[in-house]
TORDRENLUM-505359 format. One line per field, with one value per atom (N, C-alpha, C): residue number from 1; residue in one letter; atom name; x negated, y, z negated. Coordinates in steps of 0.02 Angstrom, whole numbers, padded with zeros to 5 digits. Example, Ala and Ser with C-alpha at 12.3 -4.5 7.8 and 13.67 -1.06 7.14 Angstrom:
2
num: (1 | 1 | 1 | 2 | 2 | 2)
residuo: (a | a | a | s | s | s)
atomo: (N | CA | C | N | CA | C)
px: (-00660 | -00615 | -00660 | -00642 | -00684 | -00645)
py: (-00284 | -00225 | -00165 | -00112 | -00053 | 00002)
pz: (-00390 | -00390 | -00390 | -00354 | -00357 | -00394)
This chain:
94
num: (1 | 1 | 1 | 2 | 2 | 2 | 3 | 3 | 3 | 4 | 4 | 4 | 5 | 5 | 5 | 6 | 6 | 6 | 7 | 7 | 7 | 8 | 8 | 8 | 9 | 9 | 9 | 10 | 10 | 10 | 11 | 11 | 11 | 12 | 12 | 12 | 13 | 13 | 13 | 14 | 14 | 14 | 15 | 15 | 15 | 16 | 16 | 16 | 17 | 17 | 17 | 18 | 18 | 18 | 19 | 19 | 19 | 20 | 20 | 20 | 21 | 21 | 21 | 22 | 22 | 22 | 23 | 23 | 23 | 24 | 24 | 24 | 25 | 25 | 25 | 26 | 26 | 26 | 27 | 27 | 27 | 28 | 28 | 28 | 29 | 29 | 29 | 30 | 30 | 30 | 31 | 31 | 31 | 32 | 32 | 32 | 33 | 33 | 33 | 34 | 34 | 34 | 35 | 35 | 35 | 36 | 36 | 36 | 37 | 37 | 37 | 38 | 38 | 38 | 39 | 39 | 39 | 40 | 40 | 40 | 41 | 41 | 41 | 42 | 42 | 42 | 43 | 43 | 43 | 44 | 44 | 44 | 45 | 45 | 45 | 46 | 46 | 46 | 47 | 47 | 47 | 48 | 48 | 48 | 49 | 49 | 49 | 50 | 50 | 50 | 51 | 51 | 51 | 52 | 52 | 52 | 53 | 53 | 53 | 54 | 54 | 54 | 55 | 55 | 55 | 56 | 56 | 56 | 57 | 57 | 57 | 58 | 58 | 58 | 59 | 59 | 59 | 60 | 60 | 60 | 61 | 61 | 61 | 62 | 62 | 62 | 63 | 63 | 63 | 64 | 64 | 64 | 65 | 65 | 65 | 66 | 66 | 66 | 67 | 67 | 67 | 68 | 68 | 68 | 69 | 69 | 69 | 70 | 70 | 70 | 71 | 71 | 71 | 72 | 72 | 72 | 73 | 73 | 73 | 74 | 74 | 74 | 75 | 75 | 75 | 76 | 76 | 76 | 77 | 77 | 77 | 78 | 78 | 78 | 79 | 79 | 79 | 80 | 80 | 80 | 81 | 81 | 81 | 82 | 82 | 82 | 83 | 83 | 83 | 84 | 84 | 84 | 85 | 85 | 85 | 86 | 86 | 86 | 87 | 87 | 87 | 88 | 88 | 88 | 89 | 89 | 89 | 90 | 90 | 90 | 91 | 91 | 91 | 92 | 92 | 92 | 93 | 93 | 93 | 94 | 94 | 94)
residuo: (m | m | m | k | k | k | w | w | w | i | i | i | a | a | a | a | a | a | i | i | i | a | a | a | a | a | a | l | l | l | s | s | s | s | s | s | l | l | l | a | a | a | l | l | l | a | a | a | s | s | s | p | p | p | s | s | s | q | q | q | a | a | a | a | a | a | s | s | s | p | p | p | c | c | c | p | p | p | p | p | p | g | g | g | f | f | f | a | a | a | q | q | q | l | l | l | q | q | q | a | a | a | s | s | s | d | d | d | t | t | t | c | c | c | v | v | v | r | r | r | i | i | i | s | s | s | g | g | g | r | r | r | v | v | v | r | r | r | a | a | a | d | d | d | a | a | a | l | l | l | a | a | a | g | g | g | s | s | s | s | s | s | r | r | r | f | f | f | r | r | r | a | a | a | s | s | s | d | d | d | s | s | s | v | v | v | r | r | r | m | m | m | q | q | q | a | a | a | g | g | g | a | a | a | r | r | r | i | i | i | q | q | q | l | l | l | d | d | d | v | v | v | r | r | r | k | k | k | q | q | q | t | t | t | e | e | e | y | y | y | g | g | g | p | p | p | f | f | f | r | r | r | a | a | a | v | v | v | i | i | i | a | a | a | v | v | v | g | g | g | d | d | d | l | l | l | r | r | r | r | r | r)
atomo: (N | CA | C | N | CA | C | N | CA | C | N | CA | C | N | CA | C | N | CA | C | N | CA | C | N | CA | C | N | CA | C | N | CA | C | N | CA | C | N | CA | C | N | CA | C | N | CA | C | N | CA | C | N | CA | C | N | CA | C | N | CA | C | N | CA | C | N | CA | C | N | CA | C | N | CA | C | N | CA | C | N | CA | C | N | CA | C | N | CA | C | N | CA | C | N | CA | C | N | CA | C | N | CA | C | N | CA | C | N | CA | C | N | CA | C | N | CA | C | N | CA | C | N | CA | C | N | CA | C | N | CA | C | N | CA | C | N | CA | C | N | CA | C | N | CA | C | N | CA | C | N | CA | C | N | CA | C | N | CA | C | N | CA | C | N | CA | C | N | CA | C | N | CA | C | N | CA | C | N | CA | C | N | CA | C | N | CA | C | N | CA | C | N | CA | C | N | CA | C | N | CA | C | N | CA | C | N | CA | C | N | CA | C | N | CA | C | N | CA | C | N | CA | C | N | CA | C | N | CA | C | N | CA | C | N | CA | C | N | CA | C | N | CA | C | N | CA | C | N | CA | C | N | CA | C | N | CA | C | N | CA | C | N | CA | C | N | CA | C | N | CA | C | N | CA | C | N | CA | C | N | CA | C | N | CA | C | N | CA | C | N | CA | C | N | CA | C | N | CA | C | N | CA | C | N | CA | C | N | CA | C | N | CA | C | N | CA | C | N | CA | C | N | CA | C | N | CA | C)
px: (05878 | 05885 | 05918 | 05917 | 05947 | 06022 | 06051 | 06123 | 06143 | 06107 | 06123 | 06124 | 06075 | 06076 | 06134 | 06150 | 06206 | 06272 | 06284 | 06347 | 06351 | 06300 | 06303 | 06314 | 06283 | 06290 | 06361 | 06384 | 06455 | 06509 | 06500 | 06554 | 06550 | 06488 | 06486 | 06516 | 06510 | 06539 | 06615 | 06645 | 06719 | 06751 | 06717 | 06746 | 06784 | 06843 | 06883 | 06856 | 06878 | 06855 | 06889 | 06854 | 06887 | 06944 | 06959 | 07012 | 07081 | 07087 | 07153 | 07189 | 07251 | 07282 | 07306 | 07355 | 07383 | 07347 | 07297 | 07259 | 07288 | 07301 | 07326 | 07271 | 07210 | 07154 | 07144 | 07119 | 07106 | 07048 | 07035 | 06979 | 06913 | 06868 | 06805 | 06800 | 06859 | 06863 | 06873 | 06852 | 06866 | 06908 | 06953 | 06998 | 06966 | 06971 | 06943 | 06988 | 06960 | 06999 | 07053 | 07114 | 07172 | 07185 | 07181 | 07193 | 07213 | 07240 | 07258 | 07206 | 07150 | 07097 | 07053 | 07037 | 06997 | 06928 | 06875 | 06807 | 06771 | 06727 | 06684 | 06614 | 06564 | 06496 | 06460 | 06433 | 06401 | 06335 | 06296 | 06234 | 06198 | 06142 | 06098 | 06026 | 05982 | 05911 | 05883 | 05837 | 05809 | 05729 | 05693 | 05620 | 05594 | 05549 | 05518 | 05442 | 05409 | 05335 | 05317 | 05272 | 05250 | 05173 | 05144 | 05069 | 05051 | 05002 | 04980 | 04906 | 04887 | 04815 | 04793 | 04734 | 04707 | 04638 | 04606 | 04543 | 04486 | 04500 | 04449 | 04475 | 04438 | 04463 | 04475 | 04441 | 04449 | 04520 | 04553 | 04618 | 04677 | 04663 | 04721 | 04765 | 04826 | 04873 | 04928 | 04946 | 05004 | 05048 | 05113 | 05162 | 05218 | 05235 | 05289 | 05336 | 05401 | 05451 | 05508 | 05543 | 05595 | 05650 | 05712 | 05764 | 05816 | 05859 | 05908 | 05967 | 06026 | 06087 | 06131 | 06165 | 06216 | 06278 | 06335 | 06400 | 06447 | 06481 | 06533 | 06602 | 06651 | 06713 | 06766 | 06806 | 06856 | 06922 | 06972 | 07042 | 07092 | 07141 | 07196 | 07262 | 07313 | 07381 | 07406 | 07427 | 07451 | 07524 | 07556 | 07624 | 07631 | 07574 | 07572 | 07551 | 07532 | 07508 | 07440 | 07409 | 07344 | 07289 | 07244 | 07186 | 07123 | 07077 | 07015 | 06958 | 06905 | 06842 | 06784 | 06738 | 06681 | 06619 | 06569 | 06508 | 06454 | 06413 | 06363 | 06295 | 06245 | 06179 | 06127 | 06083 | 06027 | 06014 | 05967 | 05947 | 05926 | 05955 | 05936 | 05918 | 05861 | 05837 | 05814 | 05821 | 05793 | 05731)
py: (00218 | 00176 | 00212 | 00281 | 00318 | 00310 | 00303 | 00294 | 00224 | 00176 | 00110 | 00112 | 00142 | 00147 | 00191 | 00243 | 00287 | 00249 | 00214 | 00175 | 00122 | 00085 | 00034 | 00063 | 00119 | 00148 | 00173 | 00210 | 00237 | 00185 | 00134 | 00081 | 00036 | 00026 | -00015 | 00021 | 00087 | 00125 | 00124 | 00118 | 00125 | 00057 | -00001 | -00064 | -00082 | -00110 | -00130 | -00193 | -00207 | -00269 | -00330 | -00388 | -00448 | -00476 | -00449 | -00477 | -00457 | -00413 | -00390 | -00450 | -00461 | -00521 | -00516 | -00473 | -00471 | -00418 | -00436 | -00388 | -00392 | -00337 | -00335 | -00343 | -00357 | -00363 | -00433 | -00443 | -00505 | -00539 | -00601 | -00634 | -00604 | -00596 | -00562 | -00490 | -00458 | -00388 | -00372 | -00311 | -00288 | -00228 | -00220 | -00161 | -00107 | -00042 | 00014 | 00032 | 00056 | 00073 | 00125 | 00113 | 00160 | 00177 | 00125 | 00135 | 00069 | 00072 | 00011 | 00003 | 00034 | 00032 | -00030 | -00068 | -00129 | -00118 | -00142 | -00128 | -00197 | -00204 | -00263 | -00238 | -00254 | -00241 | -00305 | -00311 | -00371 | -00354 | -00402 | -00389 | -00451 | -00443 | -00505 | -00476 | -00523 | -00509 | -00566 | -00549 | -00600 | -00586 | -00638 | -00633 | -00689 | -00677 | -00724 | -00718 | -00773 | -00775 | -00829 | -00808 | -00853 | -00851 | -00913 | -00917 | -00957 | -00927 | -00963 | -00975 | -01027 | -01045 | -01067 | -01053 | -01075 | -01112 | -01125 | -01159 | -01111 | -01046 | -01000 | -00961 | -00962 | -00932 | -00855 | -00823 | -00750 | -00733 | -00781 | -00764 | -00793 | -00816 | -00836 | -00776 | -00788 | -00732 | -00752 | -00699 | -00706 | -00646 | -00663 | -00610 | -00618 | -00562 | -00565 | -00506 | -00520 | -00471 | -00482 | -00429 | -00432 | -00384 | -00397 | -00351 | -00360 | -00307 | -00309 | -00271 | -00287 | -00253 | -00250 | -00196 | -00187 | -00162 | -00184 | -00168 | -00152 | -00097 | -00075 | -00077 | -00115 | -00123 | -00099 | -00049 | -00018 | -00029 | -00053 | -00063 | -00029 | 00002 | 00031 | 00031 | 00017 | 00021 | 00089 | 00121 | 00190 | 00188 | 00246 | 00253 | 00241 | 00250 | 00237 | 00168 | 00128 | 00061 | 00049 | -00007 | -00022 | 00026 | 00046 | 00085 | 00044 | 00042 | 00004 | 00043 | 00049 | 00084 | 00036 | 00032 | -00009 | 00030 | 00028 | 00065 | 00008 | 00003 | -00048 | -00010 | -00024 | 00009 | -00048 | -00041 | -00092 | -00119 | -00165 | -00195 | -00265 | -00309 | -00381 | -00402 | -00385 | -00404 | -00477 | -00509 | -00579 | -00577)
pz: (-01015 | -01071 | -01130 | -01133 | -01184 | -01181 | -01122 | -01113 | -01148 | -01134 | -01161 | -01240 | -01270 | -01339 | -01366 | -01333 | -01353 | -01349 | -01295 | -01286 | -01340 | -01352 | -01398 | -01470 | -01488 | -01552 | -01563 | -01514 | -01521 | -01526 | -01486 | -01484 | -01546 | -01575 | -01634 | -01697 | -01695 | -01750 | -01750 | -01691 | -01683 | -01684 | -01680 | -01677 | -01738 | -01730 | -01787 | -01817 | -01877 | -01910 | -01878 | -01877 | -01845 | -01885 | -01943 | -01984 | -01961 | -01912 | -01888 | -01854 | -01870 | -01845 | -01773 | -01758 | -01693 | -01651 | -01619 | -01575 | -01503 | -01473 | -01405 | -01352 | -01376 | -01331 | -01305 | -01245 | -01215 | -01251 | -01245 | -01279 | -01255 | -01300 | -01288 | -01298 | -01308 | -01321 | -01393 | -01416 | -01483 | -01480 | -01531 | -01532 | -01567 | -01541 | -01576 | -01634 | -01691 | -01748 | -01734 | -01762 | -01754 | -01680 | -01638 | -01568 | -01535 | -01478 | -01439 | -01380 | -01386 | -01335 | -01349 | -01301 | -01306 | -01275 | -01304 | -01278 | -01279 | -01226 | -01226 | -01202 | -01239 | -01215 | -01200 | -01141 | -01118 | -01080 | -01068 | -01030 | -01020 | -00983 | -00970 | -00959 | -00967 | -00957 | -00916 | -00871 | -00829 | -00823 | -00830 | -00825 | -00783 | -00736 | -00695 | -00694 | -00687 | -00683 | -00628 | -00587 | -00533 | -00533 | -00537 | -00538 | -00476 | -00438 | -00380 | -00382 | -00354 | -00350 | -00284 | -00264 | -00201 | -00214 | -00164 | -00171 | -00198 | -00185 | -00208 | -00269 | -00324 | -00385 | -00378 | -00332 | -00325 | -00297 | -00270 | -00241 | -00282 | -00342 | -00390 | -00402 | -00411 | -00424 | -00473 | -00509 | -00556 | -00542 | -00533 | -00523 | -00574 | -00606 | -00659 | -00641 | -00653 | -00647 | -00697 | -00716 | -00765 | -00747 | -00771 | -00759 | -00815 | -00822 | -00876 | -00850 | -00878 | -00862 | -00924 | -00934 | -00990 | -00959 | -00982 | -00957 | -01012 | -01008 | -01053 | -01017 | -01040 | -01010 | -01060 | -01037 | -01082 | -01050 | -01091 | -01067 | -01114 | -01083 | -01124 | -01083 | -01120 | -01085 | -01093 | -01036 | -01035 | -01014 | -01015 | -00991 | -00918 | -00877 | -00807 | -00789 | -00835 | -00821 | -00853 | -00840 | -00871 | -00841 | -00888 | -00869 | -00887 | -00839 | -00849 | -00825 | -00865 | -00845 | -00859 | -00810 | -00818 | -00801 | -00847 | -00836 | -00839 | -00785 | -00782 | -00769 | -00808 | -00802 | -00800 | -00754 | -00754 | -00682 | -00679 | -00617 | -00628 | -00589 | -00591 | -00518 | -00498 | -00432 | -00429 | -00376 | -00370 | -00328)
């Protein structure tokens, strides 16, 4: 979880203001200040709860589970062509 906080903090410090007109970034991406590098931070959270009951109160059950995932997508045009790096951290089990 420390990596998630570090990635979010570093990228939020470097993001350019949304008032820039001609951004080379695709929709959903933000441009880093003084650079042509595009960044997108995304994620999801999932929570499930299942309650079961039977005729006998002693065998009632409750099962809960949760998962989360965060993803950092970085894109940059280089002299050799497009460069893309994706870092995904987390677990979303069903």
